[in-house]
C-alpha positions, 0 to 999 in steps of 0.5 A: 131224107137221110143220105145213103151211107157209103165209104167215099172212095177217090173216084166216088168222091169225084162222082158225088162233087159232079152230082153236087155241081150239076144239082147246085144249078137249080139253087142258082136259078132260084137265086138269080130268079129272085134276084130279077124279081128285086131288080125288077120291083125297084125299077132297074133294068139289070137282070140275070139270063138264067132266071125263070121266066114264070117268075117274070110273068108273076112279077109282070102281073104283080106290077100290073096289080100294083097300079089297081092295089098299091105296093100290096100287089108286088108284095104277093108277086114276091111271096109267090116267087119265093115259093117258086124259087124254094121248090127249084131248090128242093130239086137241088137239094134231093138231087145232091143226094143222088136221086135221078128223078129229081134231076129228071123232073127238074130238068123238064120243069126248067125246059117247060119255063124255057117254052114260057120264055119263048112265048113271052118273046124273051129270046135271049132268056129262052137261048140261056136256059140251055146253059143250066140245062146242059150242066144239070144234065152232066150232073144227072148222067154221074148220078145215073152211073152212080145209081146204077152201081149202088141202087141197093142202097137207094131202096129204102128211100127212094120211093119217099124221095120219088114222091116228094120230087113228083109232087113238087114237079107238079106243083110248079109246072101247073102254073108254068103250064098255066101262064103259057096257056094265058100267053098263047091266048094273049097272042091269039087275041092280040092277032085279032083285028079290032072290029067295032067300037067296043073293041077300040074302047076296050083297048083304049081304056086298058092300055096303061095296064098292058101297053101294046104300041104295035096295036095302034095301026090296027086302031087307026084303021078302025077308026078310019074305017068307022069314021070315028075322027068326026064322032063329038062323043069320042073325039075328046078321049081319042085325041087325048089318048093318041096324043100321049101315045104318039109322043112316047113312042117316037120310034114308031112315028114313021110306021104310023105316018105311013098309014095316017098319010094314006087317008083322007084330008079330015083324017090326016088333020085329026091325027097329025094334030095329035102327032105333031103336039104333046099331051100338055100343050093340047090340054093348055090350049083347050077350054075348060069343057066336057071336051077337055074332060075327055082329053084327061081321060085319053091321057089317063088310059094311055098312061095311068098317070093319076095327075089327070085324075086330079084335073078331073077332080079339080073341075068338081069345084064348078059342080054348083056353077049356075051361071056359066053353062060350060063350067057347070057341064065340066064339072058334072061330066067329070063327076059322072065320068069319075064315078062310072069309071071308078067301077071298072078301074081301082086306081080311080076309085082310090083317088075318089076314096081319098076324097073322103079324108078331105077337109072340105066337106063339099068334096067328102060329099061329092066322093060319096055320091060318086062311090054310092050312084049308078052312072044312071043316077049321076047322068040324070042329076046333071040332066036334071039341072040342065032342064031347071036352068032351061025352065028358068030361061038361063040356059 
């Protein structure tokens, strides 16, 4: 855009400097937001308070996505944030030339971003949004004075600049509003108590993607209400899950103990065992069995640590065992559960895919079976072998 041709008097030059000072804040916001993304991705706790909440929101999505698809998740998030930074910078470059609408749309967009920060419970970040907004507004006030005095000079290019500004504002506001909607929806969903085994299963299975220790009390109360501590089918996974979560959230120990101590003796025994041990100790004292596999799964769902998947894969070595029933069941249920969960967790599927490159032909075959068979086919395979062994009088 060509800047209006005007003579810069001393007062006019002073005004122009104030306009540019206000406009420059958009560029600073863009740069600081990119800096926050870089710091987050390299794993540091350092960050700038004046950055955008929308880029932080996208960073979180990128990190969670990277758990499933690898580094590409972070790369995609950074590219999106780079585009957002470019748009914010454009507000600054247009505003610098004295166009009021760039100030106005930029301030509205940044204010919306401040609301998103509040929804994300980043209260300091939301408060610090006020600082750039103040200086941008001061630049706008001076810009308005100059515009009123020289508006005839702007007429040739004002419509084009305003159109560009509006387009940029819409492009940036849409993801901010969408992220705000998602966050509000998430907050509403989080406020709904878990009411059945399906709610509990979803909470546990995807906990590592979005850890919410504040909902553990609800999970405990649901387990107590439904009597799940005596359910052998979920005992191992619940024990592995809670053991890991309890040991990694010591600051909430008293809160959870207050709930646990109100329960009957059997329930208290279950949760106190999980609270008074650590996951490695729990695993080491449990014999190879389907229950041990369930403990691996509980620990994985709580942490996302693939070492627990590796422990399950290690049990596949007993898949051809026909003397020791427990060893065979450990291998069979490991194969079935790996294949079943790979359908819903890309991280697990990736671990199985890696087996296809193994030097061990047996492992390569097992990987193909797990990836290409349905859960029903995998469980039917276990049942068939059990029946054959029973008919032979072995099991």
